[in-house]
N, C-alpha and C positions, 0 to 999 in steps of 0.2 A: 523746514515745517516745524517750528519750535513749538512745546507746550500740548501738541499733540500725543495722545496715550493710546498705542497699540497693544492690545492682548493676543499674547502668540500663544494658542493651545495646539500642543504636540507632545504625545509621548516619547517621542526620539530627542533625548537630551542635545544631540550633537545639531539637529536642526535648529532647535531653539537657540543655541548659542550661536550659530552662524547667524541668522536672521536678529537675534539681538544686536550683534556686533554692529552690522551693517546699519539696522534703525537707530542706532544710538548716535553712529557716524553723522546721520542726518537731523539729527535733534530732537527725535522721537521719545517720549518716556515708555519705556518697554515692563510690561507685567507678562509672566509666563505661568502657564498652568500646563500640568502634565498629564490629567485625564480631564475626561466631560464633567465631572463632578465639582471639581476644582474649578473649570473655566467659569460654570455657572455660579459658584461661590465669589470669584473674581470680578464677573461681571457686576452683582449685586455691590460689592464692595469698594471698586475702582473706577467705576463708570467708564469704559475705555471708550476713546472716539470710533476706534474701529476693532474688528477681531479678524487674527487671522486664525481658521480652525482646521484642523485635522479632523477627516472623517473616521478613517479608522483609528480610535481611543477606546483604552479600558474604561470599566466602570459603566459611562455612558458614552456614546458615538458622537461624532459630530453633528448628525442630523438631529437627533435627539436635543442636542443643545442648543443650535439653530432653532428649532420649533419652540423650545421652550422661552430662549430670549425673544423670539418674536411675539410672544404673548405679551410681554411687558416694554420692551424696548424698541426702537427703530434705530439701533446702532447698524452701521455698514456691517456687512460679513463678507469675507472672502474664504472659500472653502479650499483648502488643501488637500489633494487625492492623490493616491498612487495607483489608482486605476485610471487606466487609459478608456475609459466605459461611457459610452452616450446614455445611457441611462442612469448611470451613477450620478453624474455631473446635473442630468436634467432633474433628478429627484432632488438634489441639492438646491436647485434652482426653485422648484415647486415649494421647497420647507420655508424660502426666504431667505436664500443667500442672494448677496448682489451679484456675484461674480466666483469663478473657481480657478486655481492653478493646479498643473499637473504636475506629480513631483516625476524624475528631478526636475528643479526649476533652476532658473538662473536667478541669483540674487537680486541682481540690480533690476531685474524685470518687475519682482515682487514688489520692492518699494515702490517703483514708477507707477504700478498699477495700485498700491494703497494711496500714495497721491493723488491718482487721477480721482479714485472712487471719494475721496476726502474734498477735493475742490468742486466736486459734481454737488455732493452732499452738503456742504456748508455754502456753496456760492452760487447754486442754480438760479439765474435769472434770464428772462426773456427780454432780447433785445427793443422790442417794442415798450417796455417798462409797464406793462399791464401787471396788475396785482390781482384779479379777480376774473374768473370765467364764469359766465351764467347762461344757462339754457333752460328750456321748461324741466324743471325734475332735478335739474344738475347747478350745484353751485361750487365751483373750485376757489380756495382762498391759498394765493401764491406763498405769502409772508406765513401765514400761521401752518400752512400744508394741513389744510384741512378740506373735505369732501362730504359734501351733502346730497345723497343721491335718493330722490323722491320721499324726503321726509326721514331718511335715516342718516346718522353721521359714519362715515366709512372711513375706517383705518387702511392706509396705505404705507407698505415699505417705501424707502426714498426712490428707489429706481421705479417702481409703481407709479408713485406720484409724479415723477418727473416724465415717464413716459404719456400717462394720461395727460398731463398739461399740454404737453408739446403736441400731441395730436388733435386735444381741443382748440389750441390757439389758433389753429391754421384750418377748419373745417373745409371738407372738401379736397383739400390735398393729400395725395396719395405718395407715400413713402415705402420704398423698399426694406427689405429687413437691413442690409446692408448700411442705409442712410441712417437706420434707427438706433442700428448699434454703434454707428461713429459720432451720432449726435447725443445719445443719452450716455452711453459709457466713456466716451471719449478718445477710444482706440479704436484701430483696426483689429477686430475679433478674430483671432484665428481658430477655427474650428466650424461646428454647426451654428446657422442662424435660429436654431430652435429655442435659442436663450430668449429672443423676441417673444416669440410664438409663445412660449410657459408664461411671461411676464403677461401678455394681451390677455390668457386664459384667465389668471387671477383677477384681473383688473375687471375682465367681464363677469366672473364671479360674484364679485364684492359688490357691483355696481349694480348689479340684477336689472337689468334694463327691461320694461316691460313692452309687449310685442305692439301696441299702439304708441310707444314714444314716437317723438319727432326727430331723435336724434339716435344714433349707434356707432358703435365701434365696428366699421366693416371689414372684412376682407376682401381685399383685391386678390384674385387668385392669380398665380403666379407670377405676382409682384409684391405684395405687403398688407399694409394697413392704411385707413384713413379715417378720420370722425367724418362720419355720413350725418348731413339733414336730410331728412326726409318730409315730404308733403304730408301735411293731416291727412286723413282718411276722406274728409268732405271735399277737398281740393281735389284730388286725385281721382276722385268719380267724377268731378263736376266736367 
């Protein structure tokens, strides 16, 4: 994957070195940062295509960096964490990370995950060839990655946008969490399926769908989610 630029932000030099060697072998340009503040500066100066971001860093931790990056950029972010802690991982996803990897990790898996995220971010296409999706109060432009919800322009991360598009493109179809993980993240996600729940929660918050809307993202209890089309109130009462 030549010409892709990856920022590796980790305060452990040996980890940066190991990852740098593997990514360079795969044709990546590698930028390194040793703390959170350094990482933010490299993001502004170098505009990487993807960021590997350690959570536990001095000066500014990875969660703070992720939050700041998300305010300005839609760069895919994969969190690196030494904590095998569900709350820690979920907090990272809620902050805007696209994925997480727990240390110690398999370096080849890290590279494979990065490639998968980049393929999704750069080449997300629906087989039907649709370019836009429209429902009352909702307009989604796939090429521009723009969403308008009830008159407001809404900004989504790459994964949030892909998940919304995937559901809205097939209204009424129920997807399990595992199906959504496989379809959107592009691999079997070992761990809990709350990754999907966290992204759905953020999408709902951003869309701010009113109660009288004719559509919504519905939870199918015990299964997963669907993009639900509802009858207008006057039809339901008829």
